[in-house]
Every structure is written in structure tokens, then in C-alpha cells.
N, C-alpha and C positions, 0 to 999 in steps of 0.2 A: 458421567464421563469416565471413560476407561483410562486407567493409568498403567503404564508398563514398568515393570521392575528390572527390565533387561539392562545390563551394564551398569547397575547401581554403584558398584565399587569404583569403576572408572569415573562415573559421573560425580560421585562424592569427592574424589581426588581432584577433579577439575574445578569443583566449586569451593574447595577448601580455602583458597586465598580470598574468596569473597566473604564467606561466612564469619571469618575471624577478624575482619578488617574494619577499621573506622577511618573516617576522613574528615578533616576540617577544610571547609571551602569558603569561597567568598563570591561576591557579585562580579559579573563581567558585563560586556556589552551585549545588548540584545535589542531586537526590533520590536517596537510596540505594535501589536496586531491591529489597533484601531487606526492609527495615523501613519504607521510605517516610518516613524522617525527613530533615529538611533538615540538610545539613552545610555549615558555613561555612568558607571558606578565605580566605587573605590576598589582596587585590587589589594588583597593582602599580599605582602612581599613573599616571593617564592621561598626564601630562607625560613620563614615562619611556619610554612606548611609542608616543607619537603619531607620531613620525617614521616608524617602520616601518609603522604603520597607514596613514599617508598614502601610503607606497610601494605598499601593497597596494590601496588605494582612493584614486586621485587626486582623486575628487570629494570634496566637503566632508563630513566626519564630525562628528556630534554625539554626545555621551555617551548620549543617549536613543535613538539609532538602533539597529536590529537589527544592522547591521554591527558597530558598536562593542561592543555587549553580547555578541554571540557570540564576538568575537575576544578578549575579555578573560576568557572562561570556558574553562578547560582542555579540558573534554569537547568542546565545540562547535568550538573552534579546532583541535583535533587532527583532527576529521573533515574540516574544510575543507582543512587543510594536507596531509593524506594524499591527498585527492582531487587537489589541485593538483600535488603531487609525482608522483603516478602519471600524470597527464596530461602533465606536463613531460617525462618520460623516454619517453613513447610518443605523440609529437606527433600522428601521423596514425592511431592505432590505434582510436580510439573514436568513429567517426562512425555506424556501423551502417547499417541499411537504410531508416531512416525518411526520408520526404520532408520538405521545408521546411514544407509545410502541416500535416503530421502533428505536427511539433514546435510550431508556432504554435497548433494546436488544444489542446495541453496547457497553454499558458501563459495565465494570467489576470492582468490588470493592474487594480489599484485605483488609479484616476487621482488621486483627491483626496489620497492619502497616499503616493504613489510606492511602492507595494508590488506585488511580482510573486510569484505562486505558481505553480509548475509541478506540475500534477496528474499523478499516476501511479495508474492503477486498481489496486485491491487493496492499497493502502497508506493506508488511512484517508481516502481522498479524499472520500467522502460526508460524513463527520463534519467534515472540515476546511472544505469548502465551506459547510456550515451554520454552522460557527463564525465564518468570515469574514463571512458575512452578518450574524450576530448582533453581532459586534464593531463593524462600521462602520454598522449601523443605529442603534447606541446612541452613536456618536461625537458629540461636541459640535461637531465641525467639519462645516460644511455639505456634504451629500452631493449629488453631481451626479445628474442623471436617469439617466445611463448606469451609474454605479457600477462594479462589476466588469465588465470586458469580456474577451472572448476575442479574441486577435489575428487569428483567422481572419476576423473581420469586416473586416479590412483586407487585401483580396485581393492588392493589389499590393506590399505591404511586403516587402522583402528582409531578409536577416539583417544587412546593414550598417545599415539603418534600424532594425531591431529592436534592435541593440546600442545605438544612439543613444537609443531610447525607454527602455530599461531600465537604462542605465548609472547614472543617478542614483537608481535605485530600490533598496529592500531586497528581495533575492531569496531565496526559500526553497523547499525541496523536502523531501519525506519519502521514505525508502526502507525496505526490510525485507530480512530474510534471503531470498535468492533462491529456495531450494528451498521454503521455506514459502509464498512467494507463488504458486508453481506449484500447490501443494496447495489454497491458498485459492481460487484461480481455479476449480479443478475443483469444490470443494465448493459454492461459491456459485452457479456458473453451470450445473452439470450434475448433481451429486449431489442437491442440494436442488431443491425445486420451482421451476422457471424455464422456463415453456413457450416464452418467446421464444428462449432459447438452445437448448432441445431442438429446436425447429423448424428452426433454421439449423445451428448447430454440432454439435448432438447427432446429427442425421440424417446429416450429412456424415461424422462420425467413424465411426458404425456402418457406413456404406456403404464406407468406405475401410479400416477396421481389423478388421472382423469377417467371417470367411468364412462362418459358418453363421447369419447374422442372420435372425431371424424377421421376418415381414411387419409385425408390430406394432412391433418395434424400428426397422425401416426407415421406417415411417410416422411414428413419434413421436420417436425419438431420446432416449427418456426413461431409458435404463438403461446409459449409457456407464460403463465401469469406469475406474478410475484408470490402470491399465496402458495401456488404449486411448488415454486422454487424453494420456499422455506420448508415445506413438508419434505422435499427431497433432501435438504441439508440435515434435517432431524433424522430421517431414516438412514442416510449414509453414515452419519456419526454413530447412531445407536447400533447399527448392524456392521459397521466397518466395511461397507460394500460401495462400489462405484464412487469412491471419493476422488476429489480433484483438488490439486494444489491451490487453485485460485479461490477455493471456498473453505478449505480446512483452517482451523485456528492458527493464529500467527505464531504462538509459542512453539508449536510443533515443527515449524520450519527451521528455527534457529537455536532451540534449546538454551534459552537465555539464563537458566539457572545452572547450567553446566559449562557454558562458555562465557567468560567474564568480558562482556562488551564494554568498551570505553565511551561510546557515544550512542545515544538513542535519539534519533530524530523523530518528529511527529508530522503527519500530513497536515494537521491543523495549523502548524507553524512552518509549513514546508519552505516557503520563500526564505524566511529568516534562518532556518536551520541549514539549508543548502548554501546560502551566502556565508554562513559561519564556516562551513567545511571548506568552501572555496578559498576563503581568506587564510585558513590554516595551511592548506596545500600550497597556495601561492607563496606564502612565507617560507614554508619548509622545503619546497622543491623548486623554487624559482620559476613557477609557472605564472601565466598572466591571463587567467580566465576571467572574463567579465560578461555581464549582461547589460545591454543598452536599456532594455525594458523587460524585466523578468516576466511580469504578468502578460504583456503583449506577446512575447516570444513563445511562452508556453501555450497560450490560447491559440495562436496561429498553428502551432505544432499539432494540437488536438484537431483543429479543423482540417488540416491537410491529411492527417491520419484517417479521419472519417471519409473524406473524399476518395482517398486512395483505396480504402477498404471496399466501399460499395462498387467501385469500378473493377477492382481486382476480383470480386466475387460475383460479378453481374451474371455470368452464364449460369452459375449454380443456383443463385437466389431466384432467378426468373422461373425456375422449375417449381417454385413454391409460392411466390408472390410477385406482384408487378414491380418493375424498377421504380415506379413513382412511389408506391407505398414504402419500399425499402429506403428511398431517399428521404421521405417524410420522417421515418423512424430515426434516421441518422441525424436529421435536423433537430428532432425532439431530444435525442441524446445530448446534444450540445446545450439545449435549454435546461435539461435536468442537471447538467454539470455546472450551470451558472456561467456559461460562455456566451450564449445568445439570449436576448430578452424573450420571454415567453409570449409577449405581445406581438412579436415579429413572426408572421406565418411563413411557412415554406413558400418561396417566391415563384416557383415555376409550375406551369400547368402539367397535367399528365402527359399531354401530347409532346410538349417541348422536352420534358424529362426523358421520355421514351426515345424520341427521334433525334434530338439535337444536343442535349446537355452534355457538356464535357466536365472532366474533373476540375478544371480551372474555373468553369462557370460556377460550380458549387462552392469552390474555395473563395472566389471573389465576392459572391453574394453574401457568404457568411462574414467575410472581412468588412463589407459595407454595413452589415447589421451591427457588428461590434463597434465600428467607428461612429455609428449613429447614437450610441448609448449616452445618455446624459446623466444617469444615476447608476454608477457602477455598483454601489452597495446593494441597490434593489435587485440587480441582476444576480449578484453573488448570493443574495438571500433566497433565490430560487432553489438552491441546493437544499436548504433547510425545509422549504415548502414541499419539495418533492419527497424528501425523506419522511416527513410527517404523513403525507398522503399515502405513500407506499405502505408504511407500517400500520396505518389505520385499516388496511385491508386484511391484516393478519388476525385470525382468531386468537383470543387471549390465551387459550390453552397452548397453541403453537408458539406464541410469543414467549411464554414462560419456559417452554422446552428449549427454545433457541437461546434464551438467557442462560440457562444451565450450561449449554455448550460453549458459550462465549465467556463465561465467568473467569476461567483462568487468565485469559487475555486482559479482562477488566482489572483483575487483581494485580497482575504483574506490571501493567503499564499505567495503572492509576486512572482508569476510566470508570464512570458511573455505569453500573450494569443494570440499572433500572431508570433510564432517562425519563423524566416525567412527560416530556413531549410526545412519547409514544406509549407510555404505560398509563398515564392519567388521562383517560379519554372522556371527552364531552359528548354525551348522547345526542346533543343538539347540533353536532358538527355537520356542516354541509357535506353531503356524500357525493356531490358531483365531482367527477375527476377532471383535473386540469393538466396533469402530466402523463398519467397512465391510462388514457382513454383511447389508445390506438389498438388495443387488443380486444 
């Protein structure tokens, strides 16, 4: 893994208040992942911990701020403290290959409420952007014309100035298990219908990683396999060529050792973490954002997104594959994500799909499949099954090279970089494909 020394002095100054700080924290409310019931734990009074909180954050803290609320919650405080301790003992290790403007592109600033969100692709970023727009559109505090801005609009701003801009802000980011992010990038951008990525990244991968590629594959890039995709990740990282933000390591997006984030959400506890943020914002800004059924609303959003995509790209994709096969892939994508049951086959014939199916036909069929589920846990478990199946296809040599690329993310965000379910292979495993048998 390449490390850049560029801007070290600025980066050290940005991290100084992290490396010299300590924090006493206590337990707060959190959602149990198994039964989704709220557990209540004792809070340590603010007066007893405010001295340490002010050491960590020399700017003014209020009890309604995200800084304060995350630091007095055991789960969120542990995430921040683990990150800062890892950064402290490896001062120059986590800069990565990203340029300053790449990082600025990831950072969104909501000026009216002093809020900073660092966006990482394939970590719920689309949902979070929509949520932020919803929160601050409903705020009773006057919204400026500019609202959320990307710092790339400020072409000349350096990281010293950036630090000054965001020092007084509540800063948050979301991360996820690094290997699952790799698979998610593949499924969303290459396995599923996505003619934009087929045209650029897909064609490139086929030309570089496949010796006997057909003319159709070279022309369309529509049938990249997961092993080919992993080889592309390894090559692009090792050579720093043809890199894409959806696939590059998470720490390069947000420079978490140089920017002191106050809250780190995780996709593995996405519902609980998002509801925590909403509660903080509702209290701080007088908003009233609620979800009637978080899981149902997010599932329906994914289904509608798939239906919209295949119809929006229909003309382009039919140059490479049938509309029926594209629709089957989109259905399978929802099964890989644990939205639709794997036992529920795509419901329409090739002829009906080609000649009659509408976007709402696809959407309503998927909604019916979701409504028919009797064992939600089993459907959600499909994500893990698909994950194991996909990585079982990767040669061990490539798996270890990928591990090396992902290690900084594992270290910083406290993930196992050698998960047994993909590294401890059983030679007697059934090799028949259940999720990735369409290519």
C-alpha cells in the first residue's frame, strides 16, 4: 500500500488535538441488533466528564450537539476512541493516495447548522444525502440558498483553511466491513444493470483480465465476473491507474486521522445509527423526522431504484443483452441484498418482460414478494450467504493481496481483516452457485 507524505505538516497539526486527548465516557441508549428493542443505560452526569470532553474538543460543546451526544454513548465513543488511538500510534501511516481535491469532493458542509458529512460511496451515501436534505428542508431554522455545499466549489482552499472551516462543526462519516464493500461495489456497478459502468470500467476489466474475451464482451463490458473485478482492484491499487471512488479504500475518502470526526456510523448498525442521528438533529434543530417502518421504507426505495434503473437504461442495455436477462439480474441483485427471498423466482416471462412489463409491474411484483416473507431473518441471511459464495470464487493469492489493500480500513475502523468465513475454506464446500450463476 502506497503512503503519501504530502502535506504531512498540515496533517499533523490537524490531528494534534486527537493524539494528545483522552476521554471519559459512559453508556447511552442503543438499539439491540437482534431484537431491535431499546436498551437504557446509566448516563454519567455531564459535569463529571465535561473537562475531558473539552480537552477532546476545545471548541464550545453543548449537550444537544452531536459531539456531546456521541461521546456520552459507549458504542459511539468506543468507535471514535479506537480510531484516534490507531491514528496516534501510526502518525504517518494513513494518508493514502488520494489528492486534496479528492478528499474535498467527499466532504459536504451544511453551513446553517455547522454540520460536516464525509461521503463514502457504497456506505449508504445515497440514503444519507437524501436524509440530510429532508432534515434541513424541514428545519425551522432559516436555510440559506446554498444549503449543503461541497468544498470542491472552493478551488483554492487548503487543508489548513479546511480545518478552520470545520473545526466548529459536528463531523460525521459512515463506514462498513471492507470486504462487503468490495462485493457491494461489484454487484451494484457491474453485476447488476449499469450501462454507464459497463461502458467504462466493465470494458476495461474485460480487456485487461480476460484472455479469451468475446467481441461482445469487449464491446459491452456487461459480463465481468467477481474474480476479474478483484484482480482489477488489486491492479488499480498497485499501479494507481484506472481507480474509481466506489472501489478505493474508505480512509482515502475522508482522511480520518487528519480530520477529527465526532461520530462514526456503521452500515452493520445502519438503522440504529441513523435513528440516533435523527434524534440528535430533531432535538437540536427542532426538526420532526420519523420513519413509520425503517426497514420497509428502505427496501421499497431499493426496489423502486432498481425498476427505475433498468427502464432508464433499456435502450443502451438492449445493445448488449435482452431486457429479460437484465431484469432477472436486477431481481437477483435484490436477493443478494437480502431484500427478496432467493426462493422467489423472477415472476415474468421473457415475452411479457419484453413487450408489456412496466416499471410499476416490476415494483409491485417485488413488493408482493417482500410481503409474502414469513422469515425475515432468513431473507436477511442471504446477504451473508452471497458474501461467502462470492469470495469462495477468489483465488487465495488474490484474497491475500486484497486483504493488504483493505488493512488500513480494518485497522482504523476495527474490522477483522481475515474473516474466517472467507479465509478458512472447506475443501468439501458445495461449488454450485446460488447467487452468482447468471454470468
